[in-house]
C-alpha positions in Angstrom: -3.8 2.8 -96.8 -5.4 5.5 -94.5 -3.7 8.9 -95.0 -0.9 9.5 -92.5 -0.6 5.9 -91.3 2.6 5.4 -93.3 4.5 7.3 -90.6 2.9 5.4 -87.7 5.9 3.2 -86.9 4.2 1.7 -83.9 0.6 0.9 -84.5 -1.6 3.4 -82.6 -3.0 1.8 -79.5 -0.3 -0.9 -79.3 0.5 -0.8 -75.6 3.7 -2.8 -76.1 5.3 0.2 -77.7 7.3 -2.1 -79.9 8.1 -1.5 -83.6 7.1 -4.5 -85.7 8.4 -4.5 -89.3 5.9 -5.5 -92.0 6.7 -8.3 -94.4 7.4 -7.6 -98.1 4.6 -8.3 -100.5 6.3 -8.8 -103.9 8.5 -11.9 -103.8 9.1 -13.1 -107.3 12.6 -14.0 -108.6 14.8 -13.4 -111.6 15.9 -16.9 -112.6 18.3 -18.2 -115.2 16.2 -21.2 -116.3 14.0 -22.1 -119.2 10.5 -20.6 -119.1 11.4 -18.3 -116.2 8.8 -15.7 -115.5 11.5 -13.2 -115.0 14.6 -14.2 -117.0 17.9 -12.4 -116.7 18.2 -9.9 -119.6 20.4 -6.9 -120.1 18.5 -3.6 -119.6 15.2 -5.3 -118.6 15.2 -4.5 -114.9 15.2 -1.2 -112.9 16.0 -0.8 -109.3 14.2 1.9 -107.3 16.2 2.7 -104.1 16.8 5.3 -101.4 20.4 6.1 -100.5 19.1 6.7 -97.0 17.7 3.2 -96.5 20.0 0.5 -95.3 17.9 -2.2 -96.9 18.1 -0.6 -100.3 21.8 0.2 -99.8 22.5 -3.5 -99.7 21.2 -3.9 -103.3 23.4 -1.0 -104.6 26.5 -2.5 -103.0 25.8 -5.9 -104.6 24.9 -4.4 -107.9 28.4 -2.8 -107.9 30.3 -5.8 -106.6 28.7 -8.1 -109.3 29.3 -5.6 -112.2 25.7 -5.1 -113.0 26.1 -1.4 -113.9 25.0 -1.9 -117.5 22.6 -4.7 -116.7 20.3 -3.3 -114.1 19.5 0.4 -114.1 18.6 2.3 -111.0 17.6 5.7 -109.5 17.2 7.0 -106.0 14.2 8.7 -104.6 14.6 12.0 -102.6 15.7 11.5 -99.0 12.5 12.9 -97.6 9.6 10.5 -96.6 6.3 12.3 -96.0 2.7 11.3 -95.6 2.6 9.7 -99.0 5.9 7.9 -98.5 9.0 8.2 -100.6 8.9 10.9 -103.3 10.9 11.3 -106.4 13.2 14.3 -106.7 12.0 17.0 -109.1 14.1 18.0 -112.1 15.3 21.2 -110.5 16.5 19.5 -107.2 20.2 18.7 -107.1 21.1 15.9 -104.7 24.1 13.6 -104.5 24.1 10.4 -106.5 21.7 9.1 -109.0 18.7 11.0 -107.5 16.2 11.9 -110.1 12.5 12.0 -111.2 11.0 8.6 -111.9 13.2 7.3 -114.7 10.4 5.1 -116.2 7.1 6.9 -115.6 6.6 10.5 -116.6 4.3 12.2 -114.1 4.8 9.8 -111.2 5.7 11.8 -108.2 5.9 9.2 -105.5 7.1 5.6 -105.3 3.6 4.7 -104.2 2.4 5.5 -107.8 4.3 2.4 -109.0 2.6 0.2 -106.3 -0.8 1.6 -107.2 0.0 0.8 -110.9 0.2 -2.9 -109.8 -2.9 -2.7 -107.7 -5.1 0.4 -107.3 -6.3 -1.1 -104.0 -2.8 -1.8 -102.6 -2.7 -1.4 -98.8 0.9 -2.3 -97.9 3.9 -0.1 -97.4 5.6 1.5 -100.3 9.1 0.3 -99.7 12.6 0.5 -101.2 14.3 -1.3 -102.7 11.8 -2.1 -105.5 13.0 -4.2 -108.4 10.9 -3.4 -111.5 10.5 -5.3 -114.8 10.4 -2.7 -117.6 9.2 -5.2 -120.2 6.0 -6.3 -118.3 5.6 -3.2 -116.1 5.5 -5.3 -113.0 7.2 -5.2 -109.6 9.4 -8.3 -109.3 10.4 -7.9 -105.7 10.6 -5.5 -102.8 12.5 -7.8 -100.5 16.1 -6.7 -100.2 17.4 -10.0 -98.9 16.1 -11.8 -101.9 17.0 -9.2 -104.5 20.7 -9.3 -103.5 20.6 -13.1 -103.9 19.2 -12.8 -107.4 22.1 -10.5 -108.2 24.7 -13.1 -107.0 24.2 -15.6 -109.8 21.2 -14.9 -112.1 23.2 -12.7 -114.5 26.4 -14.6 -114.5 26.0 -15.6 -118.2 25.9 -12.0 -119.3 28.5 -10.2 -117.1 32.2 -9.8 -117.4 34.3 -12.8 -116.4 35.9 -11.0 -113.5 32.5 -10.4 -111.9 31.5 -14.1 -112.2 34.3 -14.9 -109.8 32.7 -12.7 -107.1 30.9 -15.1 -104.8 29.1 -13.4 -101.9 27.4 -16.6 -100.8 30.0 -19.3 -101.0 28.8 -22.8 -100.4 31.2 -23.6 -97.6 30.0 -20.6 -95.6 26.3 -20.6 -96.3 25.3 -22.3 -93.0 27.4 -19.8 -91.0 26.1 -16.8 -93.0 22.5 -17.9 -92.5 23.0 -18.3 -88.8 24.7 -14.9 -88.4 22.0 -13.3 -90.6 19.3 -14.4 -88.2 20.6 -12.7 -85.1 22.2 -9.7 -86.8 18.9 -8.9 -88.6 16.8 -9.2 -85.4 19.2 -7.5 -83.0 21.3 -5.1 -85.1 19.8 -4.3 -88.5 16.3 -4.1 -87.1 17.5 -3.6 -83.5 18.3 0.1 -84.1 14.8 0.7 -85.4 13.2 -1.2 -82.5 15.2 1.1 -80.2 14.4 4.3 -82.0 10.7 3.7 -82.8 9.8 2.3 -79.4 7.0 4.3 -77.7 7.5 2.9 -74.2 10.6 2.9 -71.9 10.3 -0.8 -71.5 10.3 -1.6 -75.2 13.3 0.8 -75.8 15.4 -0.6 -73.0 14.8 -4.2 -74.1 15.7 -3.4 -77.7 18.8 -1.2 -77.0 20.2 -3.7 -74.5 20.0 -6.5 -76.9 21.4 -4.3 -79.7 24.6 -3.7 -77.7 24.9 -7.3 -76.6 24.9 -8.2 -80.2 27.4 -5.5 -81.2 29.7 -6.9 -78.5 29.2 -10.3 -80.0 30.2 -8.9 -83.5 33.2 -7.2 -82.0 34.4 -10.6 -80.6 33.8 -12.3 -84.0 36.0 -9.7 -85.8 38.6 -9.9 -83.0 38.9 -13.6 -83.6 38.6 -13.5 -87.4 41.7 -14.6 -89.3 40.9 -12.2 -92.1 39.6 -8.6 -92.3 36.0 -10.0 -93.0 33.3 -11.7 -90.9 33.4 -15.4 -90.4 37.1 -15.5 -91.3 36.1 -15.4 -95.0 38.9 -14.7 -97.4 36.7 -12.3 -99.3 33.6 -10.1 -98.7 30.4 -12.1 -98.2 26.7 -11.4 -97.7 27.4 -11.2 -94.0 29.7 -8.2 -94.5 27.3 -6.5 -96.9 24.2 -6.8 -94.6 26.0 -5.6 -91.5 27.9 -2.7 -93.2 24.7 -0.7 -94.1 23.8 -0.5 -90.4 27.3 0.1 -89.0 28.1 3.0 -91.4 24.9 4.8 -90.3 25.5 4.1 -86.6 27.5 7.1 -85.5 26.0 9.7 -87.9 22.4 8.8 -87.1 21.5 5.9 -84.8 23.5 7.1 -81.7 21.6 10.3 -81.3 18.4 9.9 -83.4 17.5 6.4 -82.2 19.0 6.8 -78.8 21.5 4.0 -79.4 24.1 5.7 -77.2 25.5 3.1 -74.8 28.6 3.4 -77.0 29.5 4.6 -80.5 31.4 2.7 -83.1 34.5 4.9 -83.5 35.4 5.0 -79.8 33.7 1.9 -78.5 34.3 -0.9 -81.0 37.8 -0.9 -82.4 37.5 -4.1 -84.6 34.1 -3.1 -86.0 35.4 0.4 -86.7 38.5 -1.0 -88.5 36.3 -3.5 -90.5 33.8 -0.7 -91.5 36.6 1.7 -92.7 38.3 -1.1 -94.6 35.2 -1.7 -96.6 34.4 2.0 -97.1 37.9 3.2 -98.1 39.1 0.2 -100.0 36.1 -0.9 -102.0 34.3 1.7 -104.3 31.1 -0.5 -104.1 30.8 0.5 -100.5 32.1 4.1 -100.5 30.4 5.2 -103.8 27.0 4.0 -102.6 27.2 5.6 -99.2 25.6 9.1 -99.4 25.7 10.7 -96.0 23.6 13.7 -96.9 20.7 11.4 -97.8 21.3 9.3 -94.7 21.4 12.2 -92.2 18.6 14.3 -93.6 16.2 11.4 -94.2 16.1 10.2 -90.6 16.2 13.6 -88.9 13.7 15.4 -91.3 11.3 12.5 -92.0 10.7 11.1 -88.5 8.6 13.9 -87.0 7.5 11.9 -84.1 11.1 11.6 -83.0 12.5 15.0 -84.2 9.6 17.5 -84.3 11.6 20.5 -85.5 13.6 18.5 -88.2 17.0 19.7 -87.0 19.9 17.7 -88.4 22.8 17.5 -86.0 26.1 18.8 -87.3 28.2 16.0 -86.0 29.9 13.7 -85.6 32.6 15.1 -87.9 33.7 13.6 -90.1 30.9 11.2 -91.0 33.5 8.5 -91.2 37.1 8.6 -90.1 40.1 8.0 -92.4 41.8 4.6 -92.0 44.7 6.1 -90.1 42.6 8.5 -88.0 41.2 7.9 -84.6 39.1 9.9 -82.0 41.2 11.7 -79.4 40.7 9.2 -76.6 41.8 6.3 -78.8 44.9 8.3 -80.0 45.8 9.0 -76.3 45.4 5.3 -75.5 47.7 4.4 -78.4 50.2 7.0 -77.3 50.0 9.0 -80.5 
């Protein structure tokens, strides 16, 4: 990959000004079946993540919900992404969470070292999450949507009974989840990036308008839900996990950094706001994997084409409101 191109979010010379996300390259599966290339084994797999990245965040949440703490190890890279991509923290850097030097390769300084280990001529992006097989020294997958589905069932024979009961992709909701995934990914998860990385007014306006139409649609879904979760599910599902990692970053980062400022979540979307806070405050899998220092500093200090002087805004404060707290305008409307 040519030096410096990793930070070209819109291809130079692309007059559309539109951000186009690259496809993941490594797409193998951990499968619980005879002669599987990657069978489920305790301690065999390692997950490289960034706490800043919403796609990697999905895998951490599911890892916690499915009780894979002692099955799949992990560590986070540093929040900064430079010309060489994600780098590992050094031993003297103290950052929140499991942020450390490469846990498996002494001397590797960047995530890209693991990709070049697989192929010295690798030319794709060096992305998180990266699921790595310690036994064969191979990358299994760098596609978050597939990694979380591996975690749903592949390890069920070796986890505690209570975690086997956690079903994030229940049969009766699969069709609805897949349908929601399609537009939520395009318009919301990726929509914030299409807004923020746009290099023309036309591309930005198109993306941000569709983003807020889809947020309005989600607000209506939650208003009509018979449970605290999407799709009137009795429990958390994949739909909740995939949306949460974008919504929890929305007010602290996307509103100002990506110009997604038609409304914010805390004042403009009461049902989304309540849903997000329920997940954050009531489920450790969500709260304990949400590291706002990584989130805020990554975007504001890594995207130099957006924020040249790397200044991280102080607000909004707090990063997330308590379940019984509201912004002043909402308090006034409620007569508090």
